[in-house]
C-alpha positions as CSV (number, residue, x, y, z in Angstrom):
1,M,-0.6,-34.7,-42.3
2,T,-2.7,-35.9,-45.2
3,L,-2.0,-35.1,-48.8
4,K,-5.1,-32.9,-49.0
5,I,-3.8,-30.8,-46.1
6,A,-0.3,-30.6,-47.6
7,L,-1.6,-29.3,-50.9
8,K,-2.8,-25.7,-51.0
9,G,-3.8,-23.1,-53.5
10,L,-1.4,-21.8,-56.1
11,G,0.9,-19.4,-54.3
12,I,2.2,-17.4,-57.2
13,D,2.0,-13.7,-56.4
14,S,0.2,-12.5,-59.6
15,L,-3.0,-10.7,-60.4
16,L,-3.7,-13.7,-62.7
17,V,-3.9,-16.1,-59.8
18,L,-7.1,-15.9,-57.8
19,P,-9.0,-18.4,-55.6
20,T,-11.6,-18.6,-58.4
21,S,-9.0,-19.4,-61.1
22,E,-9.2,-22.7,-62.8
23,N,-5.6,-23.5,-61.9
24,Y,-5.8,-22.4,-58.3
25,R,-6.3,-25.8,-56.7
26,L,-5.2,-29.3,-57.8
27,P,-8.0,-31.9,-58.1
28,S,-5.6,-34.8,-57.3
29,W,-1.9,-35.8,-56.9
30,P,-0.1,-36.1,-59.2
31,P,-2.0,-33.6,-61.3
32,P,-4.0,-34.8,-64.3
33,D,-2.1,-34.5,-67.6
34,D,-4.5,-31.8,-68.9
35,F,-4.6,-29.7,-65.8
36,P,-4.0,-26.0,-66.7
37,V,-0.8,-24.8,-65.0
38,V,-0.6,-21.3,-66.5
39,I,-3.5,-19.1,-67.7
40,D,-3.0,-15.7,-69.2
41,S,-5.0,-12.5,-68.7
42,T,-7.5,-13.4,-71.4
43,G,-8.3,-16.7,-69.8
44,R,-6.4,-18.7,-72.3
45,V,-4.6,-21.8,-71.1
46,V,-0.9,-21.2,-71.9
47,S,0.5,-24.4,-70.4
48,R,-0.9,-27.7,-69.2
49,Y,0.7,-30.1,-66.8
50,R,1.8,-32.7,-69.4
51,D,3.4,-30.1,-71.7
52,T,7.2,-30.5,-72.4
53,V,7.5,-26.7,-71.8
54,W,5.7,-24.6,-69.3
55,D,5.5,-21.0,-70.4
56,L,5.7,-18.9,-67.2
57,T,5.8,-15.5,-69.1
58,P,2.3,-14.4,-67.9
59,W,3.4,-14.7,-64.3
60,A,6.9,-13.4,-64.7
61,K,6.1,-10.5,-67.0
62,Q,9.2,-11.4,-69.0
63,A,10.0,-14.4,-71.2
64,L,10.4,-17.4,-68.9
65,R,10.0,-21.1,-69.6
66,L,10.6,-24.5,-67.9
67,N,11.7,-27.1,-70.4
68,F,11.4,-30.7,-68.9
69,G,13.6,-32.1,-71.7
70,D,11.4,-35.0,-72.9
71,N,10.9,-33.5,-76.4
72,P,14.0,-31.6,-77.3
73,T,13.7,-29.7,-80.6
74,R,16.9,-27.7,-80.6
75,K,20.5,-28.6,-80.0
76,D,20.8,-26.7,-76.7
77,D,17.5,-28.0,-75.3
78,P,17.8,-30.0,-72.0
79,I,17.4,-33.8,-72.4
80,A,15.6,-36.2,-70.0
81,T,13.9,-39.5,-70.4
82,P,10.1,-39.4,-70.3
83,E,10.1,-41.0,-66.8
84,N,12.5,-38.5,-65.4
85,A,10.8,-35.5,-67.1
86,D,7.6,-36.7,-65.4
87,I,9.3,-36.7,-62.0
88,A,10.7,-33.2,-62.7
89,R,7.1,-32.1,-63.5
90,Q,5.8,-33.5,-60.2
91,I,8.5,-31.7,-58.3
92,A,7.8,-28.4,-60.1
93,A,4.1,-28.9,-59.3
94,W,5.0,-29.6,-55.7
95,W,6.9,-26.3,-55.6
96,L,3.7,-24.6,-56.9
97,W,1.0,-26.3,-54.9
98,G,2.9,-28.0,-52.1
99,P,3.3,-26.9,-48.4
100,H,6.2,-24.5,-49.0
101,S,5.3,-23.1,-52.4
102,V,7.2,-20.5,-54.3
103,R,5.7,-17.0,-54.7
104,S,7.2,-16.1,-58.1
105,A,7.9,-17.6,-61.4
106,V,11.5,-16.5,-61.2
107,S,11.9,-18.5,-58.0
108,L,10.4,-21.6,-59.6
109,K,12.8,-21.3,-62.5
110,A,15.8,-20.8,-60.2
111,R,14.9,-24.0,-58.3
112,F,14.3,-25.9,-61.5
113,V,17.6,-24.9,-63.1
114,C,19.4,-25.7,-59.9
115,L,18.1,-29.3,-59.7
116,F,17.7,-30.3,-63.4
117,P,21.3,-31.6,-63.7
118,L,20.1,-34.5,-61.4
119,F,17.4,-35.5,-63.9
120,A,19.8,-35.2,-66.8
121,L,22.4,-37.4,-65.0
122,C,19.8,-40.1,-64.1
123,S,18.6,-40.1,-67.8
124,T,22.2,-40.5,-69.0
125,E,22.7,-43.4,-66.6
126,G,19.4,-45.0,-67.5
127,I,17.9,-45.0,-64.1
128,S,14.8,-43.3,-62.6
129,A,15.4,-40.2,-60.4
130,A,13.0,-41.7,-57.9
131,E,15.4,-44.6,-57.4
132,L,18.6,-42.6,-57.3
133,W,19.0,-43.5,-53.6
134,K,19.5,-47.1,-54.6
135,F,22.5,-46.2,-56.8
136,P,25.1,-44.5,-54.6
137,R,27.8,-44.6,-57.4
138,V,25.5,-42.6,-59.6
139,A,24.5,-40.3,-56.7
140,D,28.2,-39.6,-56.0
141,Q,28.5,-37.9,-59.4
142,L,26.0,-35.2,-58.4
143,A,28.7,-33.0,-56.8
144,Q,30.3,-32.7,-60.3
145,A,26.9,-32.5,-62.1
146,F,25.7,-29.5,-60.1
147,S,27.3,-26.1,-60.7
148,P,29.5,-25.0,-57.8
149,S,27.4,-21.9,-57.2
150,N,24.1,-24.0,-57.1
151,A,25.3,-27.2,-55.3
152,V,24.4,-26.1,-51.8
153,E,21.1,-24.9,-52.9
154,A,20.5,-28.2,-54.7
155,L,21.3,-30.0,-51.4
156,T,18.8,-27.8,-49.6
157,H,16.0,-28.7,-52.1
158,L,16.8,-32.4,-52.0
159,H,16.8,-32.3,-48.2
160,A,13.3,-30.6,-48.3
161,L,12.0,-33.2,-50.8
162,F,13.3,-36.0,-48.5
163,E,11.5,-34.5,-45.5
164,Q,8.3,-34.3,-47.6
165,R,8.7,-37.8,-49.1
166,E,5.5,-39.3,-47.6
167,Q,3.3,-36.6,-49.2
168,L,5.3,-36.4,-52.3
169,G,5.2,-40.1,-52.9
170,F,8.8,-40.9,-53.7
171,V,12.4,-40.5,-52.5
172,I,15.3,-39.2,-54.6
173,L,18.1,-39.3,-52.0
174,D,17.7,-40.7,-48.5
175,R,19.5,-39.3,-45.5
176,E,22.7,-41.3,-46.2
177,G,22.7,-40.1,-49.8
178,L,22.3,-36.5,-48.6
179,R,25.1,-36.9,-46.2
180,R,27.4,-38.3,-48.9
181,L,26.4,-35.4,-51.2
182,E,27.2,-32.8,-48.6
183,A,30.5,-34.4,-47.8
184,S,31.5,-34.3,-51.5
185,L,30.5,-30.7,-52.2
186,P,33.4,-28.4,-53.0
187,N,34.0,-25.4,-50.9
188,H,32.5,-22.8,-53.2
189,Q,33.9,-19.6,-51.7
190,V,31.6,-16.8,-52.5
191,K,33.7,-13.7,-52.4
192,Q,32.4,-10.8,-50.4
193,T,31.0,-7.8,-52.2
194,P,33.8,-5.1,-52.2
195,Y,33.6,-2.2,-49.9
196,I,34.0,1.1,-51.8
197,P,36.9,3.2,-50.4
198,P,35.6,6.5,-48.8
199,R,37.2,8.8,-51.4
200,I,35.7,7.0,-54.3
201,W,32.3,6.6,-52.6
202,S,32.2,10.3,-51.7
203,Y,33.1,11.3,-55.3
204,Q,30.4,9.3,-57.0
205,V,27.8,10.6,-54.5
206,E,28.9,14.2,-55.1
207,R,28.6,13.8,-58.9
208,L,25.1,12.2,-58.6
209,R,23.9,15.0,-56.4
210,T,25.3,17.7,-58.7
211,F,23.3,16.1,-61.6
212,L,20.1,16.1,-59.5
213,E,20.7,19.7,-58.3
214,D,21.1,20.8,-61.9
215,F,17.8,19.1,-62.7
216,H,15.9,21.0,-60.0
217,Y,17.6,24.3,-61.0
218,Y,16.3,23.8,-64.5
219,R,13.1,21.9,-63.6
220,E,10.5,24.5,-64.5
221,R,12.2,25.1,-67.9
222,L,12.4,21.4,-68.5
223,E,8.7,20.9,-67.7
224,A,7.7,23.9,-69.9
225,C,9.8,22.7,-72.8
226,F,8.4,19.1,-72.6
227,Q,4.9,20.4,-72.5
228,F,5.6,22.7,-75.5
229,C,7.0,19.8,-77.5
230,V,3.9,17.6,-76.6
231,D,1.7,20.4,-77.8
232,I,3.5,20.6,-81.1
233,Y,3.0,16.9,-81.7
234,T,-0.7,17.4,-80.7
235,K,-1.1,20.1,-83.3
236,Y,0.7,18.2,-86.0
237,Y,-1.3,15.0,-85.6
238,G,-4.6,16.6,-84.5
239,T,-4.6,14.9,-81.1
240,L,-1.9,13.5,-78.8
241,T,-3.5,10.1,-79.2
242,G,-3.2,10.5,-83.0
243,A,0.5,11.1,-82.6
244,F,0.8,7.5,-81.4
245,D,-1.5,6.0,-84.1
246,R,0.7,6.8,-87.1
247,T,-1.1,4.4,-89.4
248,H,-3.7,7.0,-90.0
249,H,-1.0,9.6,-90.7
250,S,1.1,7.8,-93.2
251,K,2.2,10.9,-94.9
252,K,2.9,13.0,-91.8
253,R,4.9,10.3,-90.1
254,H,7.7,10.7,-92.6
255,F,8.6,14.0,-91.1
256,S,9.0,15.2,-87.5
257,P,7.2,18.4,-86.6
258,F,10.7,19.8,-85.9
259,D,11.8,19.1,-89.4
260,P,11.7,22.2,-91.6
261,R,10.1,20.1,-94.4
262,S,7.0,19.6,-92.3
263,R,6.1,23.2,-92.7
264,N,4.7,22.7,-96.2
265,A,4.3,19.0,-96.2
266,F,1.3,17.7,-98.2
267,G,-0.6,21.0,-98.0
268,I,-1.3,20.7,-94.3
269,Q,-1.9,23.8,-92.1
270,F,0.9,23.7,-89.5
271,E,2.8,26.5,-87.8
272,Y,6.4,25.4,-87.8
273,E,8.2,26.3,-84.5
274,G,11.8,25.5,-85.6
275,R,14.3,22.7,-84.9
276,F,14.4,21.3,-81.4
277,S,17.9,22.8,-80.9
278,E,16.2,26.2,-81.4
279,I,13.4,25.3,-79.0
280,A,15.8,24.1,-76.4
281,Q,17.7,27.3,-76.7
282,R,14.5,29.3,-76.3
283,F,13.6,27.5,-73.1
284,G,17.2,27.7,-71.8
285,I,18.0,24.0,-71.4
286,S,20.6,23.7,-74.2
287,D,23.6,24.0,-71.8
288,L,22.1,21.4,-69.5
289,L,21.6,18.8,-72.2
290,R,25.1,19.4,-73.5
291,K,26.6,19.2,-70.1
292,W,25.1,15.7,-69.2
293,V,23.9,13.9,-72.3
294,L,25.7,15.0,-75.5
295,P,29.2,13.6,-76.1
296,K,31.9,16.2,-76.3
297,G,32.0,18.0,-79.6
298,Q,28.4,17.3,-80.5
299,S,25.6,19.8,-80.6
300,L,21.8,19.8,-80.7
301,D,21.8,21.1,-84.2
302,G,21.1,18.5,-86.9
303,A,18.2,16.3,-87.9
304,G,14.8,16.9,-86.4
305,R,15.1,13.8,-84.3
306,S,17.5,15.7,-82.0
307,I,14.6,16.0,-79.6
308,I,15.4,12.4,-78.5
309,T,18.2,14.1,-76.5
310,L,15.5,15.3,-74.1
311,S,14.2,11.8,-73.7
312,S,17.7,10.6,-73.1
313,Y,18.1,13.2,-70.4
314,F,14.9,12.2,-68.7
315,T,15.9,8.5,-68.8
316,M,19.2,9.5,-67.2
317,V,17.3,11.2,-64.4
318,G,15.7,7.8,-63.5
319,K,19.1,6.0,-63.5
320,V,21.0,8.7,-61.6
321,G,18.2,9.1,-59.1
322,T,18.1,5.4,-58.5
323,A,21.9,5.3,-57.9
324,Y,21.5,8.2,-55.4
325,V,18.7,6.4,-53.5
326,L,20.8,3.2,-53.2
327,N,23.6,5.2,-51.7
328,F,21.4,6.3,-48.8
329,S,19.0,3.5,-48.2
330,M,20.9,0.2,-48.7
331,M,18.1,-1.1,-50.8
332,R,18.7,-3.8,-53.4
333,I,18.6,-2.5,-57.0
334,E,15.5,-4.6,-57.7
335,E,13.7,-2.9,-54.8
336,A,14.8,0.6,-55.7
337,W,13.8,0.0,-59.4
338,A,10.3,-0.9,-58.3
339,L,9.7,2.3,-56.2
340,R,6.7,4.5,-57.0
341,A,6.2,8.2,-57.0
342,D,4.6,8.2,-53.6
343,C,7.3,6.1,-51.9
344,L,8.7,8.8,-49.7
345,D,7.1,9.2,-46.2
346,V,8.2,11.8,-43.8
347,E,7.2,11.3,-40.1
348,E,7.7,13.8,-37.3
349,D,9.3,12.5,-34.1
350,D,9.5,14.6,-30.8
351,D,13.1,13.5,-30.2
352,F,14.6,13.1,-33.6
353,G,12.6,15.5,-35.7
354,K,11.8,14.4,-39.3
355,I,12.3,10.8,-40.1
356,Y,12.4,9.8,-43.8
357,L,11.1,6.4,-44.9
358,L,11.0,4.8,-48.3
359,R,8.0,2.5,-48.9
360,G,8.2,-0.3,-51.5
361,V,8.4,-4.1,-52.1
362,T,11.0,-6.6,-50.9
363,T,10.9,-10.2,-51.9
364,K,14.4,-11.5,-51.1
365,T,14.9,-13.0,-47.7
366,I,11.9,-11.2,-46.3
367,E,8.7,-11.2,-48.4
368,D,6.8,-8.0,-47.9
369,D,4.8,-6.0,-50.4
370,D,4.8,-2.9,-48.1
371,A,8.3,-2.7,-46.6
372,R,10.0,0.3,-45.2
373,W,13.6,1.6,-45.4
374,I,14.9,4.4,-43.2
375,T,16.7,6.8,-45.5
376,S,18.4,10.2,-45.4
377,Q,16.7,13.4,-46.2
378,F,19.2,13.6,-49.1
379,T,17.1,11.1,-51.0
380,E,14.2,13.6,-51.3
381,I,16.0,15.4,-54.1
382,A,16.3,12.2,-56.1
383,I,12.7,11.1,-55.5
384,E,11.3,14.4,-56.5
385,A,13.3,14.5,-59.7
386,M,12.3,11.0,-60.7
387,A,8.7,11.6,-59.8
388,C,8.6,14.8,-61.9
389,V,9.8,12.9,-65.0
390,S,7.6,10.0,-64.3
391,R,4.4,12.2,-64.2
392,L,5.4,13.9,-67.4
393,R,5.8,10.6,-69.2
394,M,2.5,9.3,-67.8
395,V,0.7,12.1,-69.6
396,C,1.9,10.6,-72.8
397,A,1.3,7.0,-71.7
398,E,-2.3,7.8,-70.9
399,A,-2.8,9.2,-74.4
400,N,-1.4,6.1,-76.0
401,L,-4.2,3.6,-76.4
402,K,-1.8,0.7,-76.8
403,V,-0.5,1.1,-73.3
404,P,-2.5,-0.6,-70.6
405,I,-2.9,1.8,-67.7
406,T,-4.3,1.1,-64.2
407,P,-5.6,3.7,-61.7
408,T,-2.5,3.0,-59.5
409,D,-0.3,3.9,-62.5
410,V,-1.9,7.2,-62.8
411,H,-2.0,8.0,-59.1
412,A,1.4,6.7,-58.2
413,P,3.5,5.8,-61.3
414,Y,6.8,4.0,-61.1
415,L,9.7,6.4,-60.5
416,V,11.4,4.8,-63.5
417,L,9.3,4.5,-66.7
418,R,10.0,3.8,-70.3
419,P,10.0,6.8,-72.6
420,Y,6.4,7.2,-73.7
421,E,6.9,10.5,-75.5
422,P,5.5,10.5,-79.1
423,W,9.0,11.2,-80.5
424,S,10.6,8.3,-78.6
425,N,12.0,5.3,-80.4
426,A,11.7,3.1,-77.3
427,K,10.5,-0.4,-77.9
428,N,7.9,-2.4,-75.8
429,T,5.9,0.8,-75.0
430,G,2.7,-1.3,-75.4
431,E,3.6,-3.4,-72.4
432,P,1.7,-2.9,-69.1
433,L,3.6,-0.6,-66.7
434,S,3.9,-3.6,-64.3
435,V,6.2,-5.2,-66.8
436,R,9.3,-3.4,-65.7
437,P,12.1,-2.4,-68.0
438,A,15.4,-4.2,-67.2
439,Y,17.6,-2.3,-64.8
440,P,21.1,-1.4,-66.0
441,S,24.3,-2.2,-64.1
442,Y,26.1,0.7,-62.5
443,Q,29.0,0.2,-64.8
444,S,26.8,0.5,-67.9
445,I,25.5,3.8,-66.7
446,I,29.0,5.1,-66.4
447,E,29.7,4.0,-69.9
448,M,26.4,5.3,-71.3
449,Y,26.9,8.7,-69.8
450,P,30.6,9.6,-70.0
451,Q,29.9,13.1,-68.7
452,L,28.7,11.8,-65.4
453,F,32.1,10.8,-63.9
454,D,35.7,11.7,-64.4
455,L,37.3,8.3,-64.8
456,E,40.6,9.7,-63.4
457,Q,38.8,10.3,-60.1
458,L,37.7,6.6,-60.1
459,K,41.2,5.3,-60.4
460,I,42.4,3.4,-57.3
461,T,45.1,4.9,-55.2
462,N,47.4,3.1,-52.8
463,E,45.4,4.5,-49.9
464,D,42.1,3.4,-51.5
465,L,43.4,-0.1,-51.9
466,Q,44.7,-0.4,-48.3
467,I,41.3,0.6,-46.9
468,A,39.4,-1.7,-49.2
469,R,41.5,-4.7,-48.4
470,L,41.1,-4.1,-44.6
471,I,37.4,-4.6,-45.0
472,T,37.3,-7.1,-48.0
473,T,40.2,-9.5,-47.8
474,T,39.1,-11.4,-50.9
475,L,39.6,-8.6,-53.4
476,D,40.7,-9.9,-56.8
477,R,44.1,-8.4,-57.4
478,D,43.7,-8.6,-61.1
479,I,40.7,-6.2,-60.9
480,F,41.5,-4.1,-57.9
481,S,45.0,-2.7,-58.1
482,V,46.5,0.8,-58.0
483,G,45.9,2.8,-61.2
484,K,42.9,0.8,-62.3
485,I,39.3,2.2,-62.4
486,W,37.2,1.0,-59.5
487,P,34.4,-1.1,-61.0
488,L,31.3,0.3,-59.2
489,A,28.4,-2.1,-58.8
490,W,25.0,-1.7,-57.2
491,H,25.5,-4.2,-54.4
492,Q,28.7,-2.5,-53.4
493,L,26.6,0.5,-52.3
494,R,24.6,-1.7,-50.1
495,R,27.6,-3.3,-48.3
496,T,29.5,0.0,-48.1
497,G,26.5,1.5,-46.4
498,A,26.3,-1.4,-43.9
499,V,30.0,-1.1,-43.0
500,N,29.8,2.6,-42.6
501,M,26.7,2.4,-40.3
502,L,28.3,-0.3,-38.1
503,A,31.6,1.5,-38.0
504,S,30.0,4.7,-36.9
505,G,28.9,3.2,-33.6
506,L,25.7,5.1,-33.8
507,V,23.5,2.4,-35.2
508,S,22.6,-0.8,-33.4
509,D,23.0,-4.3,-35.0
510,A,19.2,-4.7,-34.9
511,S,18.7,-1.5,-36.8
512,V,21.1,-2.5,-39.5
513,Q,19.4,-5.9,-39.8
514,Y,16.0,-4.1,-40.3
515,Q,17.5,-1.8,-42.8
516,L,19.1,-4.5,-44.8
517,K,16.0,-6.7,-44.6
518,H,18.0,-9.6,-43.4
519,T,16.4,-12.6,-41.7
520,T,19.2,-12.9,-39.1
521,R,21.6,-10.6,-37.3
522,A,24.5,-12.8,-38.4
523,M,23.8,-11.9,-42.1
524,S,24.0,-8.2,-41.3
525,L,27.2,-8.7,-39.3
526,Y,28.7,-10.6,-42.2
527,Y,28.2,-7.7,-44.5
528,G,29.2,-5.1,-42.0
529,Q,32.3,-6.5,-40.3
530,G,34.0,-8.2,-43.2
531,Y,33.7,-11.8,-41.9
532,S,35.4,-13.2,-44.9
533,K,35.8,-16.7,-43.5
534,V,32.2,-17.2,-42.3
535,R,29.9,-18.6,-44.9
536,L,26.7,-16.8,-44.3
537,N,24.6,-16.9,-47.4
538,E,21.5,-14.7,-47.8
539,D,19.6,-18.0,-48.2
540,T,19.9,-18.9,-44.5
541,L,18.3,-22.3,-45.1
542,N,21.2,-23.3,-47.3
543,H,23.5,-22.5,-44.5
544,Y,21.4,-24.4,-42.0
545,V,21.1,-27.6,-44.1
546,R,24.8,-27.8,-44.9
547,T,25.6,-27.4,-41.2
548,L,23.1,-30.1,-40.5
549,Y,25.1,-32.6,-42.5
550,E,28.5,-31.3,-41.3
551,I,27.4,-32.0,-37.7
552,L,26.9,-35.7,-38.6
553,S,30.5,-36.0,-39.4
554,K,31.6,-34.2,-36.2
555,E,29.6,-36.7,-34.2
556,I,31.9,-39.5,-35.4
557,V,34.7,-38.0,-33.4
558,L,32.9,-39.0,-30.2
559,L,32.9,-42.7,-31.2
560,F,36.4,-43.1,-29.8
561,S,35.3,-42.3,-26.3
562,D,34.1,-44.8,-23.8
563,R,30.6,-43.4,-24.3
564,F,30.0,-45.9,-27.2
565,V,30.2,-49.6,-26.7
566,S,30.1,-52.5,-29.2
567,P,28.1,-55.5,-28.2
568,Y,31.1,-57.6,-29.5
569,G,33.6,-55.8,-27.4
570,D,36.5,-53.3,-27.9
571,S,38.1,-55.4,-30.7
572,R,35.0,-55.0,-32.9
573,K,34.8,-51.3,-32.1
574,A,38.5,-50.9,-33.0
575,E,37.9,-52.7,-36.2
576,I,35.1,-50.3,-37.1
577,L,37.3,-47.3,-36.4
578,K,40.6,-48.7,-37.5
579,I,40.9,-46.4,-40.6
580,V,42.6,-43.6,-38.6
581,D,44.4,-43.0,-35.3
582,P,41.9,-41.6,-32.8
583,K,44.4,-38.9,-31.9
584,D,44.3,-37.5,-35.5
585,V,40.9,-35.8,-35.1
586,K,41.5,-33.6,-38.2
587,K,42.0,-36.7,-40.4
588,L,39.1,-38.5,-38.8
589,T,36.8,-35.6,-39.6
590,K,38.0,-35.8,-43.2
591,Y,37.1,-39.5,-43.5
592,A,33.8,-38.9,-41.8
593,K,32.9,-36.3,-44.4
594,T,33.9,-38.5,-47.3
595,G,31.9,-41.4,-46.0
596,E,34.7,-43.8,-45.3
597,I,33.4,-43.9,-41.8
598,S,29.6,-43.8,-41.6
599,W,27.3,-43.0,-38.7
600,R,23.6,-42.6,-38.0
601,Q,21.8,-42.3,-34.7
602,T,19.4,-45.0,-33.5
603,L,17.2,-45.5,-30.4
604,L,20.0,-47.7,-28.8
605,G,22.9,-45.5,-29.8
606,G,24.1,-45.6,-33.4
607,C,25.0,-47.5,-36.5
608,A,28.3,-47.5,-38.3
609,K,27.1,-49.5,-41.3
610,R,28.1,-47.9,-44.6
611,G,25.2,-47.3,-47.0
612,S,21.5,-47.9,-46.2
613,C,20.2,-50.4,-43.7
614,E,17.3,-52.6,-44.8
615,F,16.3,-53.3,-41.1
616,G,15.6,-49.7,-40.0
617,G,16.9,-49.0,-36.5
618,I,15.7,-45.5,-36.3
619,D,12.3,-46.5,-34.9
620,N,12.7,-50.3,-34.6
621,V,15.5,-51.8,-32.6
622,I,14.9,-55.6,-33.2
623,R,17.9,-56.2,-35.5
624,C,20.1,-53.6,-33.8
625,G,19.9,-55.3,-30.4
626,G,19.5,-58.9,-31.6
627,G,15.9,-59.2,-30.6
628,D,15.4,-61.8,-33.3
629,R,17.7,-64.2,-31.4
630,L,20.5,-63.8,-34.1
631,G,22.7,-61.6,-31.9
632,P,23.1,-57.8,-32.1
633,C,24.1,-56.1,-35.3
634,A,27.9,-56.1,-35.8
635,D,27.8,-52.4,-36.9
636,A,25.8,-51.3,-33.8
637,L,27.3,-49.2,-31.1
638,F,25.3,-48.6,-27.9
639,D,25.4,-45.2,-26.2
640,R,25.9,-45.0,-22.5
641,H,24.2,-41.5,-22.5
642,K,21.0,-43.1,-23.8
643,K,20.8,-45.7,-21.0
644,N,18.0,-43.9,-19.2
645,S,16.1,-43.5,-22.4
646,I,16.5,-47.2,-23.2
647,Q,15.2,-48.1,-19.8
648,K,12.1,-46.0,-20.4
649,L,11.7,-47.7,-23.7
650,A,11.8,-51.1,-21.9
651,S,9.0,-49.9,-19.6
652,L,6.9,-48.6,-22.5
653,I,7.3,-52.0,-24.2
654,D,6.2,-53.8,-21.1
655,E,3.0,-51.6,-20.9
656,R,2.1,-52.4,-24.5
657,L,2.8,-56.1,-24.0
658,S,0.2,-56.2,-21.3
659,E,-2.4,-55.0,-23.7
660,A,-1.3,-56.9,-26.9
661,P,-3.3,-60.1,-27.8
662,L,-1.2,-63.2,-27.1
663,G,0.1,-64.9,-30.3
664,S,-0.6,-61.8,-32.4
665,P,2.1,-60.4,-34.8
666,Y,2.0,-57.3,-32.7
667,H,2.7,-59.3,-29.5
668,E,5.6,-61.1,-31.2
669,S,7.1,-57.9,-32.4
670,L,7.0,-56.4,-28.9
671,C,8.7,-59.5,-27.5
672,A,11.5,-59.2,-30.0
673,Q,11.9,-55.5,-29.3
674,K,12.0,-56.3,-25.5
675,N,14.8,-58.8,-26.1
676,A,16.8,-56.3,-28.2
677,V,16.4,-53.6,-25.5
678,E,17.4,-56.1,-22.7
679,N,20.5,-57.1,-24.8
680,A,21.6,-53.5,-25.1
681,L,21.1,-52.7,-21.4
682,N,23.1,-55.8,-20.5
683,V,26.0,-54.7,-22.8
684,L,26.0,-51.2,-21.2
685,S,25.9,-52.7,-17.7
686,T,28.7,-55.2,-18.2
687,N,31.1,-52.9,-20.1
């Protein structure tokens, strides 16, 4: 593969990135210093390749930056030498334009944060990251430099960079360095997400549904009251658009149209309708707002800004509705938070009747901008409630000239929107709707709306704890104990749903895998059956790469068998393996993982030399087999299982010798390789 083939167009999933964009394709590798990396919606170059900081905000739709550390300005800025910062830039560019490019700015940031401790370490030690493989003592410090939660992911990225070394143009860690890193990584035990005991799960679902049923009972009154309040603002400011452009109404903006003082303010003609508490009473929604939003003992009476209570209730609809959907779809919170008003599809099936599907975006283990989740018909009540509030808020958003609106936003707005009402005090209402508000934690919703749950009902009983520990053996006893409140979290809903589906016996493994959007069946089983001792991370590649290096250590156990022969006899083989008794396989594996016994496969068998080998051996056997007339390598072990392969190699060398010009370097090299192969075959035949 040539470099031109390896490099491709910028893969960031953003409306700002098009094949016609100036930053879409690199003109060379490495990129020119002035090459535009990030371009905003106005066409302005935000960041160029050589910049110390790349501002990824236009792509991420949130404040996001990469700091390469070669020009720190604050005490907490990362620090790297110019040489290492430049290597970090090349790797970041490789992740953007290389063969396996990232799709989001957040993914790029996560990779960068994961690997940057390596560049900081090399800078501190005064070496180039591109020569780290030459300094094993420095490389051995990486296991401590990386955070425990990121160490395996860092190994994965370093492994990928090693595999792409020819296109990339440099090596950070070679295969031996990667093996040593894997062997030194601590066992970072990721605790399983807790399974919610049935009693607590049922209680929270029941309360969420009660809230949603109340909304639908009062829906027409809520819609009428909202429209009435919007009309009042329209009359007060002349137009609804004028209600958002308060600079032209400097006098009016001092009073709310629900404030009695607005009646005669500044001689304007305005028919005062009363305080919001009176209007809420008129439309029959006072009891509803008091039940769910107002703290106990407080009333709607008071300042004119009490209308914010209505906005608070509408915002609560979005949060409660999202929680309800998560209970019956096993979506991730990021996926549910991005649903739009037209997300619910209902299909008719001859055998099963109505099938309810949620349509949205998933970008975790499976990247799909039109994914489907099978859901319960129960979610319809939540989707309809959120869609109702969303469409009401869109009326105000469309009237606000500061809010960028797309046709999709009007046709199918997000189910969760910021408050765009003219009386709202919400910030960032001038952002495009695609810049999503941050989603809250489940726990923060409970704290924000104390009327939602009775905390006594969330307290853990002895029976709750027994069931939870059967499914999740890693429960923290300091957090989960009898009498304490169960700390609900979004991901718990996902895992609890998976466990319940598998336990029912009515849903196949494959169906659960589809529902969870997992890349492998094993990932789904890990969630569903409580495999606490199996390390199955959602990033399956991490699992694969770590296993790859663990297998290398397992292979060393085979060296004690008669399968492997030293060209210098059993005494030399025993010397190589003398560090441990061959019967102590457990201890042997430990030494293999820590690098005290080394092993790499070659064409003739393998090599037990610690550290790197300057003579190769992977694709050239001259030094391994002594083809240079200096005798075989003392660290070589020949593999009886490879005897047929070695014989085929000898035949191939003979064929090439017949075509090689006599006296040429190529002919001499083939003769040396033939000698090495014959030496190996002789050793295998006589031992």
